[in-house]
C-alpha distance (Angstrom), angle and dihedral (degrees) to the residues before:
residue distance angle dihedral
M1 . . .
N2 3.78 . .
S3 3.77 121.5 .
G4 3.74 135.3 -164.0
F5 3.77 94.6 -140.3
Q6 3.80 110.5 123.9
G7 3.79 99.9 -169.4
T8 3.76 142.1 -50.1
Q9 3.76 145.3 -136.0
A10 3.81 91.9 -140.7
G11 3.80 92.7 86.5
L12 3.80 96.5 -93.2
D13 3.76 106.3 137.6
Y14 3.79 115.7 -179.3
S15 3.82 96.7 -91.9
T16 3.81 93.7 45.9
R17 3.76 91.9 48.2
S18 3.80 92.1 47.9
A19 3.80 89.9 51.1
L20 3.79 91.6 49.7
V21 3.81 91.9 49.0
R22 3.82 90.1 52.0
I23 3.80 91.0 49.9
I24 3.81 92.7 49.7
A25 3.79 93.6 44.8
G26 3.80 93.6 47.2
S27 3.80 94.7 45.0
H28 3.77 104.0 43.2
D29 3.83 96.7 89.1
I30 3.82 99.8 33.3
G31 3.80 90.2 110.3
K32 3.80 91.3 62.1
A33 3.82 87.9 78.3
S34 3.81 91.0 71.8
Q35 3.81 119.1 106.2
P36 3.85 94.7 -123.3
F37 3.80 90.4 56.9
Q38 3.80 91.9 46.4
D39 3.80 88.9 50.7
F40 3.80 88.7 53.2
I41 3.81 91.9 50.7
N42 3.80 94.4 46.7
Q43 3.80 96.0 39.4
P44 3.82 105.5 30.8
N45 3.80 93.6 172.1
K46 3.79 92.3 56.9
D47 3.80 112.4 100.0
T48 3.80 105.2 -128.3
G49 3.82 94.3 162.4
K50 3.79 116.9 -160.8
R51 3.81 90.1 -20.1
K52 3.80 88.4 84.6
A53 3.83 94.0 56.0
H54 3.79 109.2 115.7
S55 3.83 102.1 177.5
P56 3.85 98.0 77.2
L57 3.81 94.2 52.6
S58 3.81 90.7 43.4
A59 3.81 90.6 50.0
L60 3.80 92.7 51.3
Y61 3.80 90.5 49.8
A62 3.84 90.1 48.1
F63 3.81 89.0 54.2
F64 3.81 90.0 50.5
A65 3.83 93.4 46.9
A66 3.81 93.7 48.3
R67 3.81 93.3 48.9
K68 3.80 90.0 50.9
L69 3.81 99.1 43.1
L70 3.81 96.4 38.9
S71 3.80 96.5 37.4
S72 3.80 93.2 125.8
H73 3.80 93.4 55.1
S74 3.81 115.0 105.3
R75 3.82 91.0 -132.5
V76 3.78 99.2 41.3
D77 3.82 92.3 133.8
L78 3.79 91.3 57.4
L79 3.79 95.6 42.9
S80 3.79 94.7 48.6
T81 3.80 89.7 49.0
L82 3.80 90.6 52.2
A83 3.80 89.2 52.6
A84 3.81 90.6 53.4
I85 3.82 92.6 46.2
C86 3.81 93.2 53.1
V87 3.79 95.7 45.5
F88 3.82 94.1 44.2
A89 3.84 91.0 55.5
H90 3.78 101.8 39.0
H91 3.81 92.6 112.7
G92 3.78 95.9 39.9
K93 3.79 141.4 3.1
L94 3.78 130.2 -26.8
K95 3.79 113.4 -103.0
S96 3.77 131.3 -160.8
P97 3.83 117.1 -97.6
S98 3.79 89.1 -102.9
G99 3.81 89.8 48.9
V100 3.79 90.0 54.6
S101 3.80 88.8 48.3
I102 3.80 90.2 53.4
G103 3.80 89.8 47.3
L104 3.80 92.2 52.2
H105 3.79 91.2 45.9
S106 3.80 89.9 54.3
M107 3.83 88.2 57.5
K108 3.81 95.4 54.2
D109 3.78 91.4 106.6
V110 3.83 91.3 51.0
L111 3.81 104.5 36.8
P112 3.85 95.0 72.6
E113 3.81 91.5 55.7
Q114 3.80 92.7 45.4
I115 3.80 94.3 48.3
E116 3.81 96.3 42.7
S117 3.82 89.9 50.1
I118 3.82 88.6 64.6
A119 3.81 96.0 79.5
G120 3.80 143.0 122.1
E121 3.78 114.4 11.1
R122 3.79 90.6 -3.8
V123 3.81 94.2 61.4
E124 3.80 90.6 44.1
E125 3.79 90.3 52.9
L126 3.81 91.3 46.8
D127 3.82 91.5 49.4
A128 3.79 89.0 53.3
I129 3.81 90.8 50.9
C130 3.81 90.6 49.0
A131 3.81 90.9 50.0
S132 3.82 90.8 51.1
L133 3.81 88.9 53.4
G134 3.80 93.7 47.2
L135 3.82 92.1 -110.5
P136 3.82 128.3 134.2
P137 3.83 115.4 -97.4
F138 3.77 117.4 -84.6
S139 3.81 88.8 -136.2
E140 3.81 88.9 65.7
F141 3.80 90.7 50.9
K142 3.80 90.3 46.5
G143 3.79 91.6 61.5
I144 3.81 96.2 51.1
W145 3.81 104.7 26.2
R146 3.82 93.8 120.4
D147 3.82 89.9 56.3
V148 3.80 89.1 47.9
L149 3.80 90.8 52.8
R150 3.82 91.4 49.0
D151 3.81 90.1 50.3
F152 3.79 91.2 51.6
E153 3.80 93.2 48.5
R154 3.83 91.2 47.0
L155 3.80 92.3 52.9
Q156 3.79 93.4 54.8
G157 3.80 89.5 70.0
A158 3.80 91.3 57.7
A159 3.80 120.8 91.9
V160 3.79 96.3 -124.8
Y161 3.80 97.7 123.5
N162 3.77 105.5 57.1
Q163 3.80 110.8 111.3
P164 3.82 127.5 176.1
D165 3.82 91.3 -135.9
L166 3.80 142.7 25.9
N167 3.78 95.0 -83.6
L168 3.79 100.1 105.1
Y169 3.79 91.2 41.4
Y170 3.80 92.8 55.8
T171 3.80 92.6 41.1
T172 3.80 88.6 58.2
N173 3.80 94.7 41.3
D174 3.77 91.8 51.0
L175 3.80 92.7 51.3
F176 3.80 89.1 47.6
S177 3.81 93.7 46.9
T178 3.79 91.7 50.5
L179 3.82 91.7 49.4
I180 3.78 99.7 47.7
D181 3.80 95.7 42.9
A182 3.79 92.0 52.6
D183 3.82 91.3 42.4
R184 3.82 94.1 52.2
L185 3.80 93.3 46.0
D186 3.80 93.0 45.9
A187 3.81 92.5 49.1
A188 3.81 89.3 53.0
E189 3.81 91.6 45.5
L190 3.78 86.4 -125.8
E191 3.76 128.6 152.5
V192 3.78 117.2 -153.8
P193 3.82 111.0 -114.8
H194 3.78 114.7 -105.1
R195 3.78 115.9 -95.2
S196 3.79 112.4 -97.7
S197 3.77 134.7 -143.7
L198 3.80 121.8 -120.6
P199 3.82 119.1 -135.0
F200 3.79 95.7 -123.1
E201 3.81 97.9 -176.6
S202 3.80 95.8 49.0
I203 3.80 91.6 45.8
V204 3.80 90.5 52.7
T205 3.80 90.0 48.4
N206 3.81 90.1 54.3
M207 3.79 89.9 45.0
T208 3.79 90.0 55.4
R209 3.80 90.4 50.5
I210 3.80 91.1 52.7
Q211 3.80 90.6 49.6
E212 3.81 90.9 50.6
E213 3.80 90.6 51.4
G214 3.79 90.3 52.7
K215 3.79 93.3 54.0
S216 3.78 92.7 75.9
K217 3.80 90.7 63.8
A218 3.81 96.3 50.7
N219 3.79 135.0 67.0
A220 3.79 123.8 -118.9
N221 3.83 94.6 -93.1
V222 3.79 93.4 52.5
R223 3.80 91.1 46.1
R224 3.81 89.8 52.4
L225 3.80 90.3 47.9
R226 3.81 92.8 51.7
E227 3.79 92.0 46.6
A228 3.79 91.8 48.9
I229 3.82 93.3 48.7
F230 3.80 92.9 47.1
G231 3.78 91.5 45.2
Q232 3.79 92.9 53.5
V233 3.79 93.0 46.8
K234 3.80 91.1 47.3
S235 3.79 90.7 52.0
K236 3.81 92.7 47.8
A237 3.80 90.7 49.6
E238 3.82 87.7 62.4
S239 3.79 97.9 42.8
V240 3.80 109.7 36.2
K241 3.78 118.1 106.4
L242 3.78 112.9 -102.6
D243 3.80 91.8 -132.4
Q244 3.81 92.0 58.0
Q245 3.82 107.0 104.2
L246 3.83 108.9 174.6
Y247 3.80 123.3 67.9
S248 3.78 138.8 159.9
L249 3.78 130.2 -157.1
T250 3.79 111.1 -159.9
A251 3.80 117.1 178.8
P252 3.81 138.7 135.2
T253 3.78 121.3 -82.0
G254 3.78 112.5 -88.5
S255 3.81 93.0 29.2
G256 3.80 95.6 115.6
K257 3.80 98.3 -103.3
T258 3.81 94.8 153.3
L259 3.80 96.9 60.3
S260 3.81 91.2 38.1
A261 3.79 91.6 54.8
F262 3.80 91.9 44.7
Y263 3.81 90.4 52.6
F264 3.81 90.9 48.8
A265 3.81 91.6 52.2
L266 3.80 93.0 46.4
R267 3.81 93.6 49.3
L268 3.79 93.3 45.0
R269 3.80 88.5 51.3
E270 3.82 90.1 51.8
R271 3.79 93.4 49.1
R272 3.80 91.8 50.0
L273 3.79 96.3 52.0
K274 3.81 91.5 88.5
N275 3.80 94.8 53.1
R276 3.81 110.1 31.6
P277 3.82 144.1 11.7
V278 3.79 115.4 -63.7
S279 3.81 114.5 -80.1
R280 3.77 123.7 -125.9
I281 3.79 115.2 -137.9
V282 3.81 112.0 -135.1
Y283 3.80 116.9 -170.4
V284 3.80 113.7 -164.0
A285 3.82 127.2 -171.3
P286 3.81 132.2 169.6
F287 3.80 100.8 -127.7
L288 3.80 135.5 44.5
S289 3.80 91.1 -131.7
I290 3.81 88.9 64.1
I291 3.81 91.3 42.1
D292 3.82 92.3 54.2
Q293 3.79 92.8 46.8
N294 3.81 98.3 47.3
L295 3.80 95.5 38.5
E296 3.79 87.4 63.4
V297 3.81 90.3 50.2
F298 3.81 91.3 52.6
K299 3.79 91.7 46.9
R300 3.78 91.7 51.9
T301 3.79 89.0 60.3
L302 3.82 91.7 53.4
D303 3.81 101.4 55.9
E304 3.82 110.1 -165.7
L305 3.81 92.2 -5.9
K306 3.81 88.2 74.4
K307 3.82 88.3 80.4
R308 3.81 92.1 63.7
S309 3.80 117.6 87.6
D310 3.78 91.4 -159.2
I311 3.82 86.3 63.4
I312 3.80 100.6 41.1
L313 3.79 133.1 -1.0
E314 3.77 138.4 165.1
H315 3.77 123.4 -138.7
H316 3.79 125.1 -164.8
H317 3.78 137.5 105.7
L318 3.82 93.2 -77.4
C319 3.79 98.6 45.5
E320 3.78 123.4 114.4
M321 3.79 116.8 -107.6
N322 3.79 95.4 -138.7
Y323 3.79 114.7 121.9
R324 3.79 122.5 -172.3
D325 3.77 132.6 167.2
E326 3.80 133.2 -177.8
D327 3.79 93.3 -69.8
M328 3.79 109.8 32.7
E329 3.80 152.0 -2.3
Y330 3.80 114.5 -114.0
S331 3.79 130.5 -135.2
T332 3.80 118.6 -100.6
N333 3.81 95.0 -100.8
K334 3.78 92.7 49.0
S335 3.79 91.7 43.3
V336 3.80 89.8 55.5
L337 3.80 91.1 53.4
L338 3.79 93.3 48.4
V339 3.80 95.5 44.5
E340 3.80 95.4 44.8
G341 3.80 89.7 46.4
W342 3.84 90.3 55.8
N343 3.80 92.2 -125.3
S344 3.78 96.8 172.7
E345 3.78 140.2 93.0
I346 3.81 92.6 -120.9
V347 3.80 119.8 32.4
V348 3.81 121.3 -171.8
T349 3.78 112.8 -164.8
T350 3.80 146.6 144.0
F351 3.79 133.9 -92.3
V352 3.80 88.7 -113.2
Q353 3.81 92.5 56.9
F354 3.80 94.5 43.1
L355 3.79 101.4 42.8
Y356 3.80 93.0 45.7
T357 3.80 86.7 52.0
I358 3.80 93.2 55.8
L359 3.82 95.0 33.7
G360 3.79 104.7 30.8
R361 3.78 144.5 101.3
G362 3.82 107.4 -155.6
S363 3.78 125.1 101.2
R364 3.82 93.7 -125.4
E365 3.81 92.9 51.8
L366 3.80 97.8 41.1
R367 3.79 97.5 41.5
K368 3.81 92.3 87.1
L369 3.81 96.1 43.4
H370 3.79 95.7 99.0
N371 3.80 90.3 49.1
L372 3.81 88.3 65.3
S373 3.80 90.6 70.3
G374 3.78 110.6 128.0
S375 3.81 92.9 -0.2
I376 3.78 127.6 146.6
V377 3.81 107.2 -129.5
I378 3.82 121.3 -163.5
L379 3.80 110.9 -160.9
D380 3.81 104.2 -163.2
E381 3.82 122.1 -163.1
V382 3.79 87.5 9.8
Q383 3.80 90.6 176.1
A384 3.82 85.8 81.4
I385 3.82 89.6 78.1
P386 3.83 105.0 102.4
V387 3.80 114.6 -108.6
K388 3.80 91.2 -125.8
Y389 3.82 90.4 65.0
W390 3.81 99.5 47.0
K391 3.81 95.4 108.3
L392 3.79 93.8 42.7
V393 3.80 92.5 51.1
R394 3.80 91.8 42.7
L395 3.80 92.8 54.1
A396 3.80 91.8 45.7
I397 3.81 92.8 49.8
R398 3.81 92.6 46.1
Y399 3.79 91.8 49.7
L400 3.79 94.7 47.5
S401 3.80 92.0 46.1
V402 3.81 90.3 56.5
F403 3.79 103.3 37.4
Y404 3.80 100.9 27.6
G405 3.79 96.4 36.0
I406 3.81 90.7 -128.3
T407 3.80 117.5 161.2
F408 3.80 114.1 -145.6
L409 3.79 126.1 -159.4
L410 3.82 113.7 -169.9
M411 3.80 109.3 -158.8
T412 3.80 130.6 -172.1
A413 3.79 145.7 112.9
T414 3.81 89.1 -117.8
Q415 3.79 107.5 46.2
P416 3.84 110.8 -159.2
L417 3.80 122.0 -143.9
I418 3.79 96.0 -105.8
F419 3.80 91.6 129.9
E420 3.77 130.2 41.7
K421 3.80 124.1 -124.5
G422 3.76 111.2 -79.1
E423 3.80 94.4 27.1
I424 3.78 97.1 84.0
V425 3.81 134.8 37.7
E426 3.80 117.8 -132.0
L427 3.82 112.9 -142.2
I428 3.82 94.7 -155.1
D429 3.79 114.0 68.8
N430 3.81 112.7 -140.1
Y431 3.79 89.7 -2.3
R432 3.79 92.0 171.9
G433 3.78 88.9 69.9
Y434 3.79 90.4 65.4
F435 3.80 90.2 59.8
Q436 3.81 92.5 59.1
E437 3.81 90.1 75.6
Q438 3.80 96.3 49.7
N439 3.78 115.6 161.6
S440 3.80 99.7 -129.8
A441 3.77 139.3 42.6
L442 3.78 127.7 -127.3
D443 3.79 115.9 -128.8
I444 3.81 107.0 -158.0
S445 3.79 95.9 148.0
S446 3.80 92.0 127.5
F447 3.82 89.9 64.7
N448 3.79 90.7 66.2
R449 3.78 88.1 64.5
S450 3.78 128.5 75.3
D451 3.78 119.1 -78.4
K452 3.76 91.5 -110.9
S453 3.78 96.9 53.8
R454 3.78 97.0 45.2
K455 3.81 99.6 47.7
M456 3.79 119.1 91.8
T457 3.78 135.2 -171.0
I458 3.77 114.9 -129.1
S459 3.82 89.0 -105.1
D460 3.81 91.2 54.6
F461 3.79 89.6 45.5
A462 3.80 91.3 52.6
D463 3.81 89.1 54.6
Y464 3.79 89.3 48.8
V465 3.83 92.5 51.2
V466 3.80 92.7 48.5
G467 3.78 88.2 51.9
I468 3.80 96.6 52.9
L469 3.81 92.0 42.5
N470 3.78 88.6 61.2
V471 3.80 93.7 47.8
E472 3.83 122.6 8.8
A473 3.80 98.5 27.9
S474 3.78 102.0 27.2
K475 3.82 92.4 121.6
R476 3.77 100.6 22.0
N477 3.79 132.0 100.1
L478 3.80 105.8 -115.9
M479 3.80 133.6 -168.8
I480 3.81 120.4 -166.4
V481 3.81 116.2 -165.0
L482 3.80 117.0 -164.2
N483 3.79 132.0 -176.0
T484 3.79 101.6 -131.3
I485 3.76 135.6 42.3
D486 3.79 91.2 -131.2
S487 3.80 93.2 56.9
A488 3.81 91.0 45.4
T489 3.81 93.9 50.7
F490 3.82 91.5 46.0
L491 3.80 91.3 53.6
Y492 3.80 93.2 44.0
D493 3.81 91.3 52.0
R494 3.78 91.5 49.2
L495 3.80 92.4 50.3
K496 3.79 92.6 43.4
E497 3.78 90.4 54.8
G498 3.79 91.5 64.7
G499 3.77 108.5 -64.8
T500 3.80 96.5 120.2
N501 3.78 146.8 28.7
H502 3.79 90.5 -154.5
D503 3.80 126.0 114.1
L504 3.82 94.5 -96.6
H505 3.83 123.9 -149.1
Y506 3.80 135.4 172.1
L507 3.82 134.5 -155.1
S508 3.80 134.9 176.5
A509 3.80 140.1 143.2
E510 3.81 89.1 -96.1
V511 3.79 91.3 65.1
T512 3.80 109.8 89.8
P513 3.83 117.0 -99.2
K514 3.80 89.0 -117.5
E515 3.79 92.9 57.8
R516 3.81 93.4 39.8
L517 3.78 91.1 58.1
E518 3.81 92.7 44.6
R519 3.80 92.2 48.3
L520 3.80 93.2 48.6
E521 3.79 90.8 52.1
L522 3.81 90.3 47.6
I523 3.82 91.3 49.1
K524 3.82 90.8 51.0
R525 3.81 90.7 50.9
R526 3.80 92.4 47.8
L527 3.81 91.5 48.5
D528 3.79 89.7 50.8
E529 3.82 91.9 48.2
N530 3.78 89.8 49.3
R531 3.81 90.6 52.6
R532 3.81 93.2 49.6
K533 3.82 98.0 39.9
P534 3.80 108.6 19.8
N535 3.78 93.4 165.7
D536 3.79 95.0 50.4
S537 3.81 100.9 50.8
K538 3.77 139.3 47.9
P539 3.80 119.2 -105.9
V540 3.81 113.6 -106.0
L541 3.80 123.1 -110.4
L542 3.81 117.8 -169.7
V543 3.80 123.0 -171.5
T544 3.78 109.3 -167.5
T545 3.76 147.1 147.9
Q546 3.83 122.2 -122.3
L547 3.83 94.2 -60.6
V548 3.80 95.9 107.5
E549 3.77 103.4 34.2
A550 3.83 96.2 103.1
G551 3.78 134.1 41.0
I552 3.80 99.7 -11.5
D553 3.80 114.6 129.1
V554 3.81 101.2 -130.3
D555 3.80 125.3 128.4
F556 3.82 120.4 -153.1
D557 3.80 129.1 176.1
M558 3.78 92.3 -134.8
V559 3.80 138.1 13.3
I560 3.79 131.2 -162.4
R561 3.81 116.3 -163.6
D562 3.77 128.7 -170.9
L563 3.80 108.6 -131.3
A564 3.81 113.2 -71.5
P565 3.82 137.2 152.3
I566 3.80 111.4 -58.7
D567 3.80 94.6 -108.7
S568 3.81 89.4 56.8
I569 3.81 91.0 48.4
I570 3.80 91.4 51.6
Q571 3.80 91.6 47.6
C572 3.81 89.1 52.1
A573 3.79 90.0 49.7
G574 3.79 86.4 56.8
R575 3.82 88.4 69.7
C576 3.82 89.7 58.0
N577 3.82 115.3 89.9
R578 3.80 87.9 -18.3
N579 3.80 93.2 170.3
G580 3.81 94.8 41.8
T581 3.79 94.4 -124.0
R582 3.82 95.1 135.9
P583 3.81 133.0 55.7
K584 3.81 112.7 -84.1
E585 3.81 93.1 -128.8
K586 3.82 89.7 59.2
S587 3.81 93.6 46.0
V588 3.77 105.0 76.6
T589 3.78 136.0 167.8
K590 3.79 107.7 -156.0
V591 3.80 119.6 -159.7
V592 3.80 118.3 -152.6
E593 3.79 133.2 171.7
L594 3.79 119.8 -129.3
V595 3.79 124.0 -163.9
D596 3.77 134.9 -172.1
E597 3.79 123.8 -116.3
S598 3.80 90.9 -82.0
G599 3.80 91.8 53.9
T600 3.81 96.0 -106.8
S601 3.80 114.9 144.9
L602 3.80 112.7 -112.4
A603 3.81 87.8 -148.1
R604 3.80 91.8 60.3
K605 3.79 90.5 51.1
I606 3.80 90.8 56.2
Y607 3.80 104.4 32.9
G608 3.81 103.2 24.8
N609 3.78 130.6 -119.2
V610 3.79 103.3 -76.3
S611 3.82 100.8 58.6
I612 3.82 93.0 41.0
Q613 3.79 92.7 47.1
K614 3.81 91.3 51.5
T615 3.80 90.8 45.6
T616 3.80 92.4 51.1
E617 3.80 92.4 48.3
I618 3.81 93.0 49.8
L619 3.81 95.4 44.5
S620 3.81 92.1 49.8
R621 3.83 89.2 59.9
W622 3.80 99.6 33.0
D623 3.79 124.2 119.7
P624 3.83 104.8 -135.0
L625 3.81 88.6 -145.5
G626 3.81 90.5 64.8
S627 3.79 121.0 102.8
F628 3.79 125.4 -98.9
S629 3.81 88.1 -122.0
E630 3.80 91.5 59.9
L631 3.80 90.6 45.0
S632 3.81 93.4 52.8
D633 3.82 91.0 45.9
K634 3.79 90.5 55.3
Y635 3.79 91.4 48.6
Y636 3.81 96.5 47.8
N637 3.80 92.1 45.9
A638 3.79 89.7 52.1
M639 3.81 92.3 47.3
D640 3.79 92.7 46.7
A641 3.80 91.0 52.0
S642 3.80 94.3 48.1
R643 3.78 104.3 34.6
S644 3.78 119.6 114.7
Q645 3.80 115.2 -124.6
V646 3.79 96.4 -173.1
E647 3.82 97.0 104.4
E648 3.79 91.8 41.3
E649 3.81 93.3 50.9
E650 3.80 90.8 48.2
I651 3.81 90.7 54.0
L652 3.81 91.8 47.0
N653 3.79 92.6 49.2
E654 3.78 93.5 47.2
I655 3.78 97.5 47.5
G656 3.81 88.8 45.4
A657 3.82 84.0 62.1
L658 3.84 90.8 44.7
N659 3.78 91.5 -110.7
Y660 3.79 93.4 152.3
D661 3.78 93.5 174.7
K662 3.81 89.1 74.3
L663 3.80 89.7 65.7
E664 3.80 87.7 72.2
D665 3.83 84.2 77.9
F666 3.82 91.2 58.6
Q667 3.79 106.1 97.6
L668 3.77 116.8 165.5
F669 3.78 91.5 -160.1
E670 3.79 119.1 21.7
E671 3.77 109.9 -107.6
R672 3.78 120.3 -148.7
P673 3.80 120.4 -156.0
G674 3.76 109.0 -91.7
G675 3.74 147.5 128.6
S676 3.78 138.6 -109.8
V677 3.79 115.8 -114.4
F678 3.82 124.9 -161.7
I679 3.82 112.5 -147.0
E680 3.81 114.5 -154.8
L681 3.78 95.6 -146.8
D682 3.78 100.9 160.3
D683 3.80 146.6 -8.6
N684 3.79 91.3 -73.4
A685 3.80 90.5 54.9
M686 3.80 90.3 48.9
S687 3.81 91.2 54.0
I688 3.80 92.8 45.7
F689 3.80 94.4 50.9
K690 3.78 91.2 46.6
R691 3.79 88.7 54.0
Y692 3.82 90.1 46.3
K693 3.80 91.4 57.0
E694 3.80 91.8 46.1
I695 3.80 91.8 52.0
W696 3.79 96.0 52.7
S697 3.81 96.2 39.0
Q698 3.81 97.7 46.5
N699 3.82 101.1 42.2
A700 3.77 114.5 72.4
R701 3.78 93.0 -175.3
R702 3.79 114.1 72.0
G703 3.80 92.2 -146.4
K704 3.79 92.7 58.9
A705 3.79 92.3 44.7
M706 3.80 91.5 50.7
E707 3.80 90.8 49.6
E708 3.80 90.1 55.6
F709 3.80 93.5 42.5
L710 3.80 91.8 54.0
K711 3.80 88.3 63.1
I712 3.81 90.3 64.3
R713 3.82 100.1 25.9
S714 3.79 97.9 104.5
D715 3.81 93.6 50.9
F716 3.80 91.9 39.7
Y717 3.80 95.5 56.9
R718 3.79 92.6 48.6
Y719 3.81 84.2 76.3
V720 3.82 97.4 43.7
I721 3.80 127.7 97.5
N722 3.80 130.2 179.5
V723 3.79 116.4 -127.7
P724 3.83 128.8 -172.5
E725 3.77 112.3 -101.1
Q726 3.79 96.7 -115.9
Y727 3.82 91.9 63.0
L728 3.80 97.6 54.6
S729 3.81 103.8 70.9
H730 3.81 93.9 101.7
L731 3.82 92.3 60.5
A732 3.79 126.5 90.2
E733 3.79 119.8 -107.5
P734 3.83 114.9 -69.7
I735 3.79 118.9 -89.0
F736 3.80 109.1 -131.3
G737 3.79 89.3 -21.9
I738 3.79 100.5 -43.5
Y739 3.80 133.0 91.7
Y740 3.78 118.0 -125.3
V741 3.79 136.1 -147.7
G742 3.81 110.1 -171.5
R743 3.78 129.6 -154.3
D744 3.79 90.7 -99.1
N745 3.81 90.6 61.6
L746 3.80 98.2 47.1
G747 3.77 106.7 122.1
K748 3.78 91.9 27.1
M749 3.81 97.5 56.7
Y750 3.82 102.4 12.0
N751 3.80 131.5 27.2
V752 3.80 141.8 147.3
K753 3.83 89.2 -55.7
G754 3.78 91.1 54.1
F755 3.78 126.5 -120.5
V756 3.80 115.4 17.4
R757 3.76 104.7 -132.6
N758 3.76 123.2 -146.2
S759 3.77 116.1 -107.4
S760 3.81 96.9 -102.4
G761 3.77 120.7 104.4
V762 3.79 124.6 -0.2
I763 3.79 118.9 -147.2
């Protein structure tokens, strides 16, 4: 089993680590020799309860084997415990040493039966297997296993795990990742496809073609900006030191950062080929809308290679589980293993997938960790990382850059203060200068007035919008971004009832992914038509929530944004005059503040008090002629000075002690209790849901059902939305875990505004 781990401060030199990997790999299925497990395999419908569990017995044997084979090592107690931890969790989540101890203790009534059942010819055969793997005989363990268990339980009271950094955590995770990846592939009798080369020159040629095509949509200033940004990045890709691992790319929205970063990663990969193993390129973005958009850009540079999963693949909860390489297309089960293991030269994935890989505890998340070794990771729209996790993410990235040889490129128009000066190399020299020529203006005039006079209810705001649509924005493409679904639907209804002659559209997270994608493509086409033939088409008006504030390639004449943190406001402004084709003074992003009937800011309900308070203070003193770069700097400095690090420090301390349970508190994006709802929009949805019910009703074994479900998963989730719990009471009980709105109830429970919430509770 190969690993990406480059070294460690925990006392694991190469030979010790190799020995520990062999012990873990050889021990992890020892418990399968027991009679209860064999009964389970041969009679799968027989309920053998916890008697069939093989991981606890295997973990205890791994602890015994490590203590015996590594007895001369100064940290044998620690190393043998790590072996037990990894083996115990290899079908689930990593537990703390004390959690493993509790798990073993709970098996005390089962372990004697399991161990005694390995007798006669069976124990002789197992001893022979152990000898072939260089492990001590099971028969020796069988005679002293109670003493071994007592030794393990005794050690868990000793303070041998506390570390002041992430070293022990990543040592354990790397061992675990190596084990479970090899175990899953071996069980499927699957060989990982050979690594492939990328045709650098032809990709760059296609990249140039794409850039040329984009020039027709932009004015001369924007074209010069994009050429300057790309030129600087291209130059840095040739000159940077190959041992430099941390970079940032800070440039205005619409400046071509995506292709610039992709070129940088490709060229760095080419330069490294002479000195180290080939680097994967991992592109990470916070939202699926950005993923879909940029995945297509990457594929356009690859020509026919885009059809090969070993060249490029996407991985998120909506992706297809179909893996194909140059020679063959794989079965669903094997495709899942290859996709989830990130077995490709270019991986396109989400923040959720990536950050739970580098800061996780589950076997599915951690399995691909060792495959990140030596990768080049582009973190796009990095401002999406919550402020409260800056230090945690910074320490993780620094550690992985040193010990895994991973190169990180943090990319955004609003660079947060995750790293300190001197820790990270900026690819754009004097990048702040590029923000002086921004394409749109920020109208924050209302923040110079008193709180009372600037705040509006949604009803007042609707009147305000109708007023400017008839005067200021009568012929302009306008996007309105609101903080809550209720405020967005209220405004949409008001405008639909006769408040506008615009081409009206609506988006929110409670519109199905299928329709969201279709509507975005339609909006882009309508915007383009309006640019080319302004007298022959209606201007576009989009009412939306925060879905399109970052990364989405849309270009409006004017934007109105309900109050939000400054980085969100700046990202929204990036959708205003994105291509610089209109005068700056006529391309305005207006910031307003909406309140509910009690006068409470909707922004504070969504983003909390601290970020909104800092935003309000800064905007009230801000010179609108200042650059967005200066504005974001002020905001991030204020947030860095005021942010609480209590939760973050608790997580760091706990995982330093291998208390994996504490990682349950790490949530990249706060999740509210809710339910998934399938919307039967069309005939295809009807067929898919019918198949879904068949799968879960006809397959008694969950594994078989999941295998069948994975064949339809991508299509299935295109019709699924997540709705807060309090709005679901009018639906029937879930069907196999998911709520359902059938064709007969479209209009009543789902319409153009998405899910029709019940009347209880308004956010």
